[in-house]
BALOBA-1460 file (C-alpha; in Angstrom, 3 decimals):
// residues 401
<rec num="1" residu="m" x="215.209" y="245.818" z="-10.844"/>
<rec num="2" residu="r" x="219.280" y="244.881" z="-11.197"/>
<rec num="3" residu="v" x="219.433" y="241.297" z="-9.984"/>
<rec num="4" residu="l" x="222.448" y="239.518" z="-9.420"/>
<rec num="5" residu="a" x="222.653" y="235.765" z="-9.513"/>
<rec num="6" residu="l" x="225.042" y="233.351" z="-8.078"/>
<rec num="7" residu="s" x="224.750" y="229.546" z="-9.110"/>
<rec num="8" residu="s" x="226.851" y="226.151" z="-9.405"/>
<rec num="9" residu="g" x="225.495" y="223.054" z="-11.040"/>
<rec num="10" residu="t" x="225.789" y="219.582" z="-10.177"/>
<rec num="11" residu="s" x="229.637" y="219.335" z="-11.341"/>
<rec num="12" residu="v" x="231.210" y="222.013" z="-9.044"/>
<rec num="13" residu="d" x="232.972" y="223.242" z="-11.988"/>
<rec num="14" residu="a" x="232.685" y="226.855" z="-10.711"/>
<rec num="15" residu="i" x="230.266" y="229.772" z="-9.280"/>
<rec num="16" residu="d" x="228.472" y="231.282" z="-12.104"/>
<rec num="17" residu="v" x="227.732" y="235.308" z="-11.832"/>
<rec num="18" residu="a" x="225.331" y="236.773" z="-13.999"/>
<rec num="19" residu="l" x="224.179" y="240.288" z="-13.639"/>
<rec num="20" residu="a" x="220.346" y="241.433" z="-15.306"/>
<rec num="21" residu="d" x="217.893" y="244.455" z="-15.292"/>
<rec num="22" residu="l" x="214.729" y="243.028" z="-15.377"/>
<rec num="23" residu="d" x="211.088" y="244.797" z="-15.313"/>
<rec num="24" residu="d" x="207.731" y="243.455" z="-16.095"/>
<rec num="25" residu="a" x="205.653" y="246.405" z="-17.388"/>
<rec num="26" residu="e" x="202.558" y="245.408" z="-19.163"/>
<rec num="27" residu="g" x="203.212" y="242.160" z="-18.925"/>
<rec num="28" residu="v" x="206.067" y="241.404" z="-20.716"/>
<rec num="29" residu="v" x="209.247" y="240.717" z="-19.039"/>
<rec num="30" residu="r" x="212.333" y="242.311" z="-20.235"/>
<rec num="31" residu="m" x="215.558" y="240.722" z="-19.099"/>
<rec num="32" residu="r" x="218.893" y="243.202" z="-20.111"/>
<rec num="33" residu="m" x="221.963" y="240.889" z="-19.631"/>
<rec num="34" residu="v" x="224.137" y="243.401" z="-18.172"/>
<rec num="35" residu="a" x="227.292" y="240.913" z="-17.443"/>
<rec num="36" residu="h" x="228.392" y="237.218" z="-16.917"/>
<rec num="37" residu="t" x="231.102" y="235.130" z="-15.947"/>
<rec num="38" residu="e" x="232.908" y="232.195" z="-13.735"/>
<rec num="39" residu="r" x="234.561" y="232.643" z="-10.394"/>
<rec num="40" residu="t" x="236.902" y="229.871" z="-9.677"/>
<rec num="41" residu="w" x="236.012" y="227.702" z="-6.280"/>
<rec num="42" residu="p" x="238.672" y="227.427" z="-3.560"/>
<rec num="43" residu="a" x="240.380" y="224.274" z="-4.986"/>
<rec num="44" residu="p" x="240.213" y="222.541" z="-0.898"/>
<rec num="45" residu="l" x="236.447" y="223.386" z="-0.985"/>
<rec num="46" residu="r" x="235.446" y="222.401" z="-4.054"/>
<rec num="47" residu="g" x="236.843" y="218.938" z="-2.998"/>
<rec num="48" residu="r" x="235.149" y="218.740" z="-0.071"/>
<rec num="49" residu="i" x="231.575" y="219.295" z="-1.649"/>
<rec num="50" residu="l" x="232.424" y="216.533" z="-4.414"/>
<rec num="51" residu="a" x="233.255" y="214.083" z="-1.379"/>
<rec num="52" residu="a" x="230.063" y="215.149" z="0.568"/>
<rec num="53" residu="l" x="227.770" y="214.219" z="-2.623"/>
<rec num="54" residu="p" x="226.081" y="210.958" z="-2.912"/>
<rec num="55" residu="p" x="226.753" y="208.225" z="-2.123"/>
<rec num="56" residu="a" x="229.553" y="209.807" z="0.582"/>
<rec num="57" residu="a" x="228.523" y="209.620" z="3.997"/>
<rec num="58" residu="t" x="228.878" y="213.200" z="5.892"/>
<rec num="59" residu="d" x="228.468" y="214.204" z="8.974"/>
<rec num="60" residu="l" x="226.405" y="216.933" z="10.036"/>
<rec num="61" residu="g" x="229.312" y="218.827" z="11.566"/>
<rec num="62" residu="e" x="231.028" y="218.845" z="7.774"/>
<rec num="63" residu="v" x="227.462" y="219.993" z="6.634"/>
<rec num="64" residu="c" x="227.593" y="222.968" z="8.768"/>
<rec num="65" residu="r" x="230.885" y="224.192" z="7.789"/>
<rec num="66" residu="l" x="230.077" y="223.439" z="4.149"/>
<rec num="67" residu="d" x="227.351" y="225.407" z="4.431"/>
<rec num="68" residu="t" x="228.962" y="228.334" z="5.836"/>
<rec num="69" residu="e" x="232.018" y="228.213" z="3.510"/>
<rec num="70" residu="i" x="229.870" y="227.600" z="0.291"/>
<rec num="71" residu="g" x="227.985" y="230.745" z="1.905"/>
<rec num="72" residu="q" x="230.950" y="232.809" z="1.781"/>
<rec num="73" residu="s" x="232.442" y="231.513" z="-1.390"/>
<rec num="74" residu="f" x="229.120" y="232.822" z="-2.816"/>
<rec num="75" residu="g" x="229.416" y="236.300" z="-0.899"/>
<rec num="76" residu="d" x="232.936" y="236.905" z="-1.817"/>
<rec num="77" residu="a" x="231.782" y="235.933" z="-5.681"/>
<rec num="78" residu="g" x="228.677" y="239.045" z="-5.330"/>
<rec num="79" residu="a" x="230.946" y="241.069" z="-3.674"/>
<rec num="80" residu="w" x="233.421" y="241.132" z="-6.696"/>
<rec num="81" residu="a" x="230.636" y="241.462" z="-9.021"/>
<rec num="82" residu="i" x="229.171" y="244.627" z="-7.326"/>
<rec num="83" residu="e" x="232.495" y="246.097" z="-7.510"/>
<rec num="84" residu="a" x="233.193" y="245.122" z="-10.867"/>
<rec num="85" residu="w" x="229.464" y="245.300" z="-12.673"/>
<rec num="86" residu="g" x="228.150" y="248.616" z="-10.308"/>
<rec num="87" residu="a" x="225.100" y="248.482" z="-7.608"/>
<rec num="88" residu="v" x="222.481" y="245.661" z="-7.608"/>
<rec num="89" residu="d" x="218.928" y="245.944" z="-5.789"/>
<rec num="90" residu="l" x="218.807" y="242.324" z="-5.123"/>
<rec num="91" residu="v" x="221.168" y="239.020" z="-4.878"/>
<rec num="92" residu="v" x="219.438" y="235.287" z="-5.699"/>
<rec num="93" residu="s" x="221.457" y="232.855" z="-4.854"/>
<rec num="94" residu="h" x="220.775" y="229.284" z="-5.815"/>
<rec num="95" residu="g" x="223.277" y="227.361" z="-3.515"/>
<rec num="96" residu="q" x="225.173" y="224.223" z="-4.253"/>
<rec num="97" residu="t" x="222.822" y="221.255" z="-4.403"/>
<rec num="98" residu="v" x="223.902" y="218.363" z="-2.256"/>
<rec num="99" residu="h" x="221.083" y="216.150" z="-2.217"/>
<rec num="100" residu="h" x="217.745" y="215.847" z="-3.948"/>
<rec num="101" residu="w" x="215.389" y="213.411" z="-2.260"/>
<rec num="102" residu="v" x="213.376" y="211.590" z="-5.135"/>
<rec num="103" residu="e" x="210.956" y="208.305" z="-3.943"/>
<rec num="104" residu="q" x="212.085" y="205.319" z="-5.270"/>
<rec num="105" residu="g" x="208.900" y="203.635" z="-4.268"/>
<rec num="106" residu="t" x="208.388" y="199.979" z="-2.809"/>
<rec num="107" residu="p" x="207.298" y="197.375" z="-4.640"/>
<rec num="108" residu="d" x="203.626" y="196.590" z="-4.851"/>
<rec num="109" residu="g" x="203.391" y="193.241" z="-5.055"/>
<rec num="110" residu="g" x="202.319" y="192.890" z="-8.783"/>
<rec num="111" residu="g" x="205.861" y="193.593" z="-10.050"/>
<rec num="112" residu="g" x="205.503" y="197.374" z="-10.419"/>
<rec num="113" residu="v" x="206.418" y="199.794" z="-7.497"/>
<rec num="114" residu="s" x="204.120" y="201.937" z="-5.721"/>
<rec num="115" residu="d" x="202.476" y="205.011" z="-6.953"/>
<rec num="116" residu="d" x="205.052" y="207.395" z="-4.963"/>
<rec num="117" residu="a" x="207.649" y="206.272" z="-7.357"/>
<rec num="118" residu="g" x="209.638" y="208.921" z="-8.680"/>
<rec num="119" residu="s" x="207.805" y="211.412" z="-6.667"/>
<rec num="120" residu="a" x="210.324" y="214.466" z="-4.899"/>
<rec num="121" residu="r" x="210.028" y="214.856" z="-1.182"/>
<rec num="122" residu="g" x="213.043" y="217.415" z="-0.310"/>
<rec num="123" residu="t" x="215.994" y="218.733" z="-1.660"/>
<rec num="124" residu="l" x="218.967" y="220.313" z="-0.117"/>
<rec num="125" residu="q" x="221.259" y="223.282" z="-0.964"/>
<rec num="126" residu="l" x="224.264" y="224.793" z="0.965"/>
<rec num="127" residu="g" x="225.376" y="228.201" z="0.836"/>
<rec num="128" residu="s" x="224.420" y="230.046" z="4.042"/>
<rec num="129" residu="a" x="222.264" y="233.278" z="2.496"/>
<rec num="130" residu="a" x="223.238" y="234.998" z="5.921"/>
<rec num="131" residu="w" x="226.827" y="235.149" z="4.525"/>
<rec num="132" residu="i" x="226.042" y="236.178" z="1.238"/>
<rec num="133" residu="a" x="223.929" y="239.365" z="2.716"/>
<rec num="134" residu="a" x="226.216" y="240.210" z="4.835"/>
<rec num="135" residu="r" x="229.171" y="240.167" z="2.262"/>
<rec num="136" residu="t" x="227.341" y="241.842" z="-0.467"/>
<rec num="137" residu="g" x="225.104" y="244.364" z="1.510"/>
<rec num="138" residu="r" x="221.931" y="243.140" z="-0.311"/>
<rec num="139" residu="p" x="218.708" y="241.271" z="0.406"/>
<rec num="140" residu="v" x="219.205" y="237.382" z="-0.877"/>
<rec num="141" residu="i" x="216.363" y="235.640" z="-2.131"/>
<rec num="142" residu="h" x="217.951" y="231.961" z="-1.932"/>
<rec num="143" residu="d" x="216.163" y="227.968" z="-1.383"/>
<rec num="144" residu="l" x="214.116" y="228.380" z="-4.746"/>
<rec num="145" residu="r" x="213.195" y="224.708" z="-4.907"/>
<rec num="146" residu="s" x="211.671" y="223.636" z="-1.686"/>
<rec num="147" residu="a" x="207.982" y="225.785" z="-2.331"/>
<rec num="148" residu="d" x="207.529" y="223.653" z="-5.171"/>
<rec num="149" residu="i" x="208.173" y="220.248" z="-3.675"/>
<rec num="150" residu="a" x="205.988" y="221.342" z="-0.902"/>
<rec num="151" residu="a" x="203.454" y="222.249" z="-3.531"/>
<rec num="152" residu="g" x="203.618" y="218.579" z="-4.988"/>
<rec num="153" residu="g" x="206.294" y="219.264" z="-8.016"/>
<rec num="154" residu="q" x="209.332" y="217.999" z="-8.456"/>
<rec num="155" residu="g" x="211.274" y="221.184" z="-7.612"/>
<rec num="156" residu="a" x="213.380" y="220.501" z="-10.330"/>
<rec num="157" residu="p" x="214.095" y="221.683" z="-13.227"/>
<rec num="158" residu="l" x="213.010" y="225.121" z="-12.716"/>
<rec num="159" residu="v" x="213.525" y="226.739" z="-15.944"/>
<rec num="160" residu="s" x="210.415" y="225.938" z="-17.165"/>
<rec num="161" residu="l" x="208.976" y="229.571" z="-17.221"/>
<rec num="162" residu="l" x="211.770" y="230.936" z="-18.805"/>
<rec num="163" residu="d" x="211.775" y="228.580" z="-21.519"/>
<rec num="164" residu="a" x="208.065" y="228.897" z="-22.144"/>
<rec num="165" residu="l" x="208.254" y="232.821" z="-22.282"/>
<rec num="166" residu="w" x="211.169" y="233.160" z="-24.175"/>
<rec num="167" residu="l" x="210.830" y="229.927" z="-26.914"/>
<rec num="168" residu="g" x="207.039" y="229.418" z="-26.788"/>
<rec num="169" residu="d" x="206.127" y="230.873" z="-30.431"/>
<rec num="170" residu="r" x="206.956" y="227.337" z="-31.926"/>
<rec num="171" residu="p" x="207.469" y="223.488" z="-31.172"/>
<rec num="172" residu="t" x="210.489" y="223.661" z="-29.424"/>
<rec num="173" residu="a" x="212.580" y="221.213" z="-27.077"/>
<rec num="174" residu="a" x="215.086" y="223.481" z="-24.520"/>
<rec num="175" residu="l" x="217.510" y="221.407" z="-23.493"/>
<rec num="176" residu="n" x="220.432" y="222.186" z="-20.934"/>
<rec num="177" residu="i" x="223.139" y="219.682" z="-20.605"/>
<rec num="178" residu="g" x="224.897" y="220.092" z="-17.374"/>
<rec num="179" residu="g" x="225.777" y="217.698" z="-14.874"/>
<rec num="180" residu="i" x="222.192" y="216.477" z="-14.946"/>
<rec num="181" residu="a" x="220.560" y="216.758" z="-18.607"/>
<rec num="182" residu="n" x="216.856" y="218.305" z="-18.725"/>
<rec num="183" residu="i" x="214.945" y="219.345" z="-21.207"/>
<rec num="184" residu="t" x="211.711" y="221.692" z="-21.176"/>
<rec num="185" residu="l" x="208.854" y="221.156" z="-24.089"/>
<rec num="186" residu="v" x="207.141" y="224.201" z="-25.481"/>
<rec num="187" residu="g" x="205.071" y="225.998" z="-28.148"/>
<rec num="188" residu="d" x="202.894" y="222.781" z="-28.758"/>
<rec num="189" residu="g" x="200.323" y="221.859" z="-25.824"/>
<rec num="190" residu="p" x="200.910" y="222.330" z="-22.430"/>
<rec num="191" residu="v" x="204.386" y="222.920" z="-21.177"/>
<rec num="192" residu="r" x="206.349" y="219.660" z="-20.097"/>
<rec num="193" residu="t" x="209.796" y="219.784" z="-18.313"/>
<rec num="194" residu="g" x="211.936" y="217.194" z="-16.487"/>
<rec num="195" residu="d" x="215.323" y="215.963" z="-15.987"/>
<rec num="196" residu="t" x="216.478" y="213.156" z="-19.004"/>
<rec num="197" residu="g" x="219.047" y="211.645" z="-16.775"/>
<rec num="198" residu="p" x="223.360" y="211.944" z="-17.012"/>
<rec num="199" residu="g" x="224.345" y="214.734" z="-19.001"/>
<rec num="200" residu="n" x="228.039" y="215.180" z="-17.972"/>
<rec num="201" residu="c" x="228.205" y="213.552" z="-14.964"/>
<rec num="202" residu="l" x="229.396" y="210.020" z="-15.452"/>
<rec num="203" residu="l" x="231.368" y="211.218" z="-18.309"/>
<rec num="204" residu="d" x="233.168" y="213.493" z="-15.978"/>
<rec num="205" residu="d" x="233.435" y="210.834" z="-13.270"/>
<rec num="206" residu="a" x="234.777" y="208.350" z="-15.621"/>
<rec num="207" residu="v" x="237.329" y="210.678" z="-17.122"/>
<rec num="208" residu="a" x="238.562" y="212.087" z="-14.123"/>
<rec num="209" residu="a" x="239.404" y="208.338" z="-12.622"/>
<rec num="210" residu="g" x="240.966" y="207.189" z="-16.081"/>
<rec num="211" residu="t" x="242.851" y="210.005" z="-17.032"/>
<rec num="212" residu="g" x="242.832" y="212.749" z="-14.103"/>
<rec num="213" residu="r" x="241.517" y="215.492" z="-16.244"/>
<rec num="214" residu="r" x="238.240" y="217.012" z="-15.108"/>
<rec num="215" residu="f" x="236.410" y="216.379" z="-18.457"/>
<rec num="216" residu="d" x="236.633" y="215.456" z="-22.146"/>
<rec num="217" residu="a" x="237.465" y="218.369" z="-23.789"/>
<rec num="218" residu="d" x="235.429" y="218.971" z="-27.152"/>
<rec num="219" residu="g" x="234.587" y="215.043" z="-26.938"/>
<rec num="220" residu="a" x="237.981" y="214.445" z="-28.279"/>
<rec num="221" residu="l" x="238.304" y="211.304" z="-25.950"/>
<rec num="222" residu="a" x="235.035" y="209.929" z="-26.883"/>
<rec num="223" residu="a" x="235.765" y="210.244" z="-30.601"/>
<rec num="224" residu="a" x="238.844" y="208.485" z="-30.263"/>
<rec num="225" residu="g" x="236.893" y="205.173" z="-28.906"/>
<rec num="226" residu="r" x="234.104" y="202.781" z="-30.100"/>
<rec num="227" residu="v" x="230.748" y="202.359" z="-28.431"/>
<rec num="228" residu="d" x="230.333" y="199.138" z="-26.482"/>
<rec num="229" residu="p" x="226.768" y="197.952" z="-27.318"/>
<rec num="230" residu="q" x="226.511" y="195.488" z="-24.187"/>
<rec num="231" residu="a" x="227.460" y="197.908" z="-21.427"/>
<rec num="232" residu="l" x="225.278" y="200.548" z="-23.549"/>
<rec num="233" residu="a" x="222.358" y="198.266" z="-23.107"/>
<rec num="234" residu="v" x="222.502" y="197.589" z="-20.015"/>
<rec num="235" residu="l" x="222.684" y="201.347" z="-18.943"/>
<rec num="236" residu="l" x="220.039" y="202.415" z="-21.113"/>
<rec num="237" residu="a" x="217.659" y="199.397" z="-19.390"/>
<rec num="238" residu="d" x="217.746" y="201.870" z="-16.095"/>
<rec num="239" residu="p" x="213.745" y="202.534" z="-15.173"/>
<rec num="240" residu="y" x="214.443" y="206.133" z="-14.764"/>
<rec num="241" residu="y" x="214.494" y="206.769" z="-18.448"/>
<rec num="242" residu="a" x="210.939" y="205.346" z="-19.121"/>
<rec num="243" residu="r" x="209.011" y="207.447" z="-16.151"/>
<rec num="244" residu="p" x="206.909" y="210.178" z="-17.909"/>
<rec num="245" residu="l" x="207.346" y="213.801" z="-17.270"/>
<rec num="246" residu="p" x="207.624" y="215.607" z="-15.099"/>
<rec num="247" residu="k" x="210.809" y="213.778" z="-13.019"/>
<rec num="248" residu="s" x="214.181" y="214.795" z="-11.345"/>
<rec num="249" residu="t" x="216.951" y="212.974" z="-11.019"/>
<rec num="250" residu="g" x="220.682" y="213.773" z="-9.490"/>
<rec num="251" residu="r" x="223.446" y="212.258" z="-7.993"/>
<rec num="252" residu="e" x="221.891" y="210.085" z="-5.513"/>
<rec num="253" residu="t" x="221.332" y="207.802" z="-8.628"/>
<rec num="254" residu="f" x="223.487" y="208.469" z="-11.377"/>
<rec num="255" residu="d" x="226.681" y="208.800" z="-8.918"/>
<rec num="256" residu="g" x="230.360" y="208.023" z="-9.642"/>
<rec num="257" residu="g" x="229.901" y="204.110" z="-8.662"/>
<rec num="258" residu="y" x="227.093" y="203.849" z="-10.422"/>
<rec num="259" residu="v" x="228.167" y="202.544" z="-14.074"/>
<rec num="260" residu="t" x="230.214" y="199.889" z="-12.301"/>
<rec num="261" residu="a" x="227.482" y="198.670" z="-10.392"/>
<rec num="262" residu="a" x="225.062" y="198.750" z="-12.737"/>
<rec num="263" residu="l" x="227.289" y="196.551" z="-15.124"/>
<rec num="264" residu="g" x="228.899" y="194.351" z="-12.507"/>
<rec num="265" residu="a" x="225.344" y="193.879" z="-11.604"/>
<rec num="266" residu="a" x="224.655" y="192.387" z="-15.244"/>
<rec num="267" residu="g" x="227.746" y="190.637" z="-15.434"/>
<rec num="268" residu="v" x="228.814" y="192.920" z="-17.806"/>
<rec num="269" residu="a" x="232.780" y="194.256" z="-17.919"/>
<rec num="270" residu="v" x="233.340" y="198.217" z="-17.736"/>
<rec num="271" residu="p" x="234.434" y="199.311" z="-21.002"/>
<rec num="272" residu="s" x="238.194" y="200.437" z="-21.318"/>
<rec num="273" residu="g" x="239.573" y="203.764" z="-21.967"/>
<rec num="274" residu="n" x="238.131" y="205.796" z="-24.625"/>
<rec num="275" residu="d" x="235.474" y="203.253" z="-25.434"/>
<rec num="276" residu="l" x="233.831" y="203.851" z="-21.836"/>
<rec num="277" residu="f" x="233.908" y="207.728" z="-22.927"/>
<rec num="278" residu="a" x="232.537" y="206.878" z="-26.081"/>
<rec num="279" residu="t" x="229.581" y="204.909" z="-24.534"/>
<rec num="280" residu="l" x="228.966" y="207.231" z="-21.994"/>
<rec num="281" residu="t" x="228.868" y="209.907" z="-24.563"/>
<rec num="282" residu="e" x="226.467" y="207.806" z="-26.409"/>
<rec num="283" residu="l" x="224.064" y="207.281" z="-23.441"/>
<rec num="284" residu="t" x="223.662" y="210.767" z="-23.024"/>
<rec num="285" residu="a" x="222.792" y="211.559" z="-26.715"/>
<rec num="286" residu="r" x="220.513" y="208.328" z="-26.452"/>
<rec num="287" residu="t" x="218.345" y="209.465" z="-23.419"/>
<rec num="288" residu="i" x="218.419" y="212.916" z="-24.453"/>
<rec num="289" residu="a" x="217.171" y="212.104" z="-27.776"/>
<rec num="290" residu="e" x="214.177" y="209.325" z="-27.077"/>
<rec num="291" residu="a" x="213.240" y="211.526" z="-24.081"/>
<rec num="292" residu="i" x="212.572" y="214.434" z="-26.652"/>
<rec num="293" residu="i" x="211.269" y="212.067" z="-29.640"/>
<rec num="294" residu="r" x="208.799" y="210.494" z="-27.096"/>
<rec num="295" residu="d" x="207.497" y="213.489" z="-25.267"/>
<rec num="296" residu="g" x="207.413" y="216.015" z="-27.908"/>
<rec num="297" residu="a" x="206.905" y="214.748" z="-31.162"/>
<rec num="298" residu="r" x="206.160" y="218.030" z="-33.087"/>
<rec num="299" residu="t" x="209.596" y="219.384" z="-32.103"/>
<rec num="300" residu="e" x="211.061" y="221.211" z="-34.835"/>
<rec num="301" residu="r" x="213.459" y="222.669" z="-32.920"/>
<rec num="302" residu="v" x="216.437" y="221.888" z="-30.153"/>
<rec num="303" residu="v" x="217.856" y="224.721" z="-28.316"/>
<rec num="304" residu="v" x="221.004" y="223.715" z="-26.531"/>
<rec num="305" residu="s" x="222.663" y="225.474" z="-23.295"/>
<rec num="306" residu="g" x="224.974" y="223.893" z="-20.250"/>
<rec num="307" residu="g" x="228.608" y="222.983" z="-20.795"/>
<rec num="308" residu="g" x="227.895" y="219.846" z="-22.905"/>
<rec num="309" residu="v" x="227.264" y="222.267" z="-25.891"/>
<rec num="310" residu="r" x="231.201" y="222.358" z="-26.005"/>
<rec num="311" residu="n" x="231.480" y="218.112" z="-26.379"/>
<rec num="312" residu="a" x="231.359" y="218.094" z="-30.253"/>
<rec num="313" residu="t" x="231.016" y="214.421" z="-30.019"/>
<rec num="314" residu="l" x="227.757" y="214.505" z="-28.133"/>
<rec num="315" residu="m" x="226.396" y="217.787" z="-29.913"/>
<rec num="316" residu="a" x="226.894" y="215.229" z="-33.357"/>
<rec num="317" residu="g" x="225.190" y="212.274" z="-31.498"/>
<rec num="318" residu="l" x="222.175" y="214.886" z="-30.492"/>
<rec num="319" residu="r" x="222.180" y="216.379" z="-34.431"/>
<rec num="320" residu="s" x="222.093" y="213.146" z="-36.351"/>
<rec num="321" residu="r" x="218.661" y="212.199" z="-34.096"/>
<rec num="322" residu="l" x="217.166" y="215.554" z="-33.656"/>
<rec num="323" residu="p" x="215.968" y="218.371" z="-35.870"/>
<rec num="324" residu="g" x="216.830" y="221.947" z="-35.699"/>
<rec num="325" residu="v" x="219.987" y="221.751" z="-32.992"/>
<rec num="326" residu="v" x="221.188" y="225.211" z="-32.191"/>
<rec num="327" residu="t" x="222.806" y="226.730" z="-29.164"/>
<rec num="328" residu="s" x="221.323" y="229.140" z="-27.255"/>
<rec num="329" residu="d" x="224.181" y="231.233" z="-28.054"/>
<rec num="330" residu="a" x="222.462" y="231.368" z="-31.776"/>
<rec num="331" residu="l" x="219.343" y="233.223" z="-29.967"/>
<rec num="332" residu="g" x="221.170" y="235.752" z="-27.908"/>
<rec num="333" residu="l" x="221.651" y="233.891" z="-24.641"/>
<rec num="334" residu="a" x="224.988" y="232.591" z="-23.903"/>
<rec num="335" residu="a" x="224.760" y="228.652" z="-23.306"/>
<rec num="336" residu="e" x="227.147" y="228.584" z="-20.260"/>
<rec num="337" residu="a" x="225.321" y="231.637" z="-18.410"/>
<rec num="338" residu="k" x="221.679" y="230.399" z="-19.292"/>
<rec num="339" residu="e" x="221.070" y="228.965" z="-15.581"/>
<rec num="340" residu="a" x="222.829" y="231.893" z="-13.862"/>
<rec num="341" residu="y" x="220.404" y="234.427" z="-15.899"/>
<rec num="342" residu="l" x="217.204" y="231.952" z="-15.279"/>
<rec num="343" residu="f" x="217.824" y="232.311" z="-11.190"/>
<rec num="344" residu="a" x="217.938" y="236.309" z="-11.985"/>
<rec num="345" residu="l" x="214.801" y="235.914" z="-13.425"/>
<rec num="346" residu="l" x="213.283" y="233.970" z="-10.747"/>
<rec num="347" residu="g" x="214.409" y="235.727" z="-8.275"/>
<rec num="348" residu="y" x="213.050" y="238.791" z="-9.392"/>
<rec num="349" residu="l" x="209.657" y="237.187" z="-10.082"/>
<rec num="350" residu="s" x="209.807" y="235.891" z="-6.324"/>
<rec num="351" residu="a" x="210.535" y="239.617" z="-5.073"/>
<rec num="352" residu="r" x="207.951" y="240.762" z="-7.419"/>
<rec num="353" residu="g" x="205.318" y="237.824" z="-5.605"/>
<rec num="354" residu="l" x="205.025" y="236.160" z="-8.900"/>
<rec num="355" residu="p" x="204.967" y="232.638" z="-9.260"/>
<rec num="356" residu="g" x="208.439" y="231.112" z="-11.127"/>
<rec num="357" residu="t" x="207.073" y="227.791" z="-12.710"/>
<rec num="358" residu="a" x="204.982" y="227.868" z="-16.226"/>
<rec num="359" residu="p" x="201.285" y="226.451" z="-16.129"/>
<rec num="360" residu="g" x="201.257" y="222.635" z="-17.168"/>
<rec num="361" residu="a" x="198.441" y="220.035" z="-17.945"/>
<rec num="362" residu="g" x="195.187" y="220.507" z="-16.333"/>
<rec num="363" residu="r" x="195.223" y="222.699" z="-13.295"/>
<rec num="364" residu="r" x="199.006" y="221.556" z="-12.537"/>
<rec num="365" residu="r" x="202.466" y="223.733" z="-12.913"/>
<rec num="366" residu="a" x="205.318" y="222.205" z="-15.420"/>
<rec num="367" residu="t" x="206.905" y="220.768" z="-12.405"/>
<rec num="368" residu="g" x="204.028" y="218.581" z="-11.276"/>
<rec num="369" residu="a" x="202.802" y="221.027" z="-8.385"/>
<rec num="370" residu="r" x="199.124" y="221.153" z="-7.906"/>
<rec num="371" residu="s" x="199.444" y="225.267" z="-7.714"/>
<rec num="372" residu="a" x="201.380" y="227.938" z="-8.834"/>
<rec num="373" residu="v" x="203.808" y="228.870" z="-5.931"/>
<rec num="374" residu="v" x="206.072" y="231.656" z="-5.232"/>
<rec num="375" residu="l" x="209.693" y="230.648" z="-5.088"/>
<rec num="376" residu="g" x="212.063" y="230.998" z="-2.500"/>
<rec num="377" residu="s" x="213.033" y="232.809" z="0.691"/>
<rec num="378" residu="l" x="214.100" y="236.023" z="1.632"/>
<rec num="379" residu="t" x="217.186" y="236.915" z="4.216"/>
<rec num="380" residu="p" x="217.206" y="239.148" z="5.776"/>
<rec num="381" residu="p" x="213.234" y="239.263" z="5.881"/>
<rec num="382" residu="a" x="212.734" y="242.618" z="5.053"/>
<rec num="383" residu="p" x="213.604" y="243.463" z="1.645"/>
<rec num="384" residu="a" x="214.646" y="247.179" z="2.999"/>
<rec num="385" residu="p" x="217.196" y="246.178" z="5.802"/>
<rec num="386" residu="c" x="217.995" y="249.194" z="8.625"/>
<rec num="387" residu="p" x="221.440" y="250.370" z="8.080"/>
<rec num="388" residu="p" x="224.091" y="248.963" z="9.783"/>
<rec num="389" residu="g" x="224.789" y="250.277" z="13.154"/>
<rec num="390" residu="r" x="221.252" y="251.700" z="13.426"/>
<rec num="391" residu="d" x="218.703" y="249.988" z="15.833"/>
<rec num="392" residu="p" x="215.533" y="252.535" z="15.801"/>
<rec num="393" residu="v" x="213.300" y="249.773" z="18.081"/>
<rec num="394" residu="h" x="214.097" y="250.575" z="21.857"/>
<rec num="395" residu="t" x="211.033" y="249.648" z="23.949"/>
<rec num="396" residu="l" x="208.187" y="246.949" z="23.762"/>
<rec num="397" residu="v" x="204.686" y="247.505" z="25.207"/>
<rec num="398" residu="l" x="202.554" y="244.526" z="25.934"/>
<rec num="399" residu="e" x="198.859" y="245.348" z="25.615"/>
<rec num="400" residu="e" x="195.944" y="242.564" z="26.461"/>
<rec num="401" residu="g" x="193.812" y="241.533" z="23.519"/>
């Protein structure tokens, strides 16, 4: 089955497009990676998406408009790919995440918080699948996270099954550094997965505000600065980092005002210039490394993907703390395309009626879900829609039961 995947991450950098040819004969999933690329967001639309993200207050009219226009942009990217790469059987669209609802918990009277702290309650990805189906002429699997949340899981990250099937032959931490960083620990007991915290998001926000650039290319700005130990200590004290796997987070916590608010509440000045960039890069490296060391003590290698692999300063920080750090490119999966190929795999499994998350500890899944579930919804509801212009149904006969 030729599956075309469309996705956009927390940073809203671009629409990732990947085409894979998949089958699962004799219980072995084979994924031939046909092609992948990035398609640029229309600049005004990207600006509106970023403006709608937490902590912004967005009216429902704008949500409706964004859902349509994001779907149209995904549809355009899909149509371009079909013309460039040939026919596909199925499109899978992750959509653009605009909110991931994780319960923060309420005080329990004993200095802690209630047991629901850290549980995921809902998630919202925009990008109307009907527009994608209309533009590509193919069935579309979408809304991949909700079923896992409904089963008690975090709904994110969803990469556990790919990592387990691909890297589970030895103790490995699979790390993806996008706007939010996530890990999957495989090859040493039950599969464990979760978001470690900010990946590129806080740094990107600071660089944009301070320089007008979209990101710290190659980590050069951070390399020219010095880590502020007082500011770093305050940021490391966020209670999210102490929560056990599985866990998930997003821009709802680590938003554009997070650093200023956290440091201001502690009476600590925000570092200036390159020192801020160095401090935030160190925050990402430290929290990733500490999560892997705490939860994956026997890890022999760390396989890194996502935009963070292009930040030499961040990668140096990881290599100084963790064993066997390599990029996914070295193992045959392009670092910038791993998440898009992940969604191709998940879409294929969903079309086959197979669960899309790895087994975890006990009877739960790696995401924390109580049971295995098939991920996603299908648009249109039948995988082989009637050709345009044909309508074979012409009469309804009612019969009493």
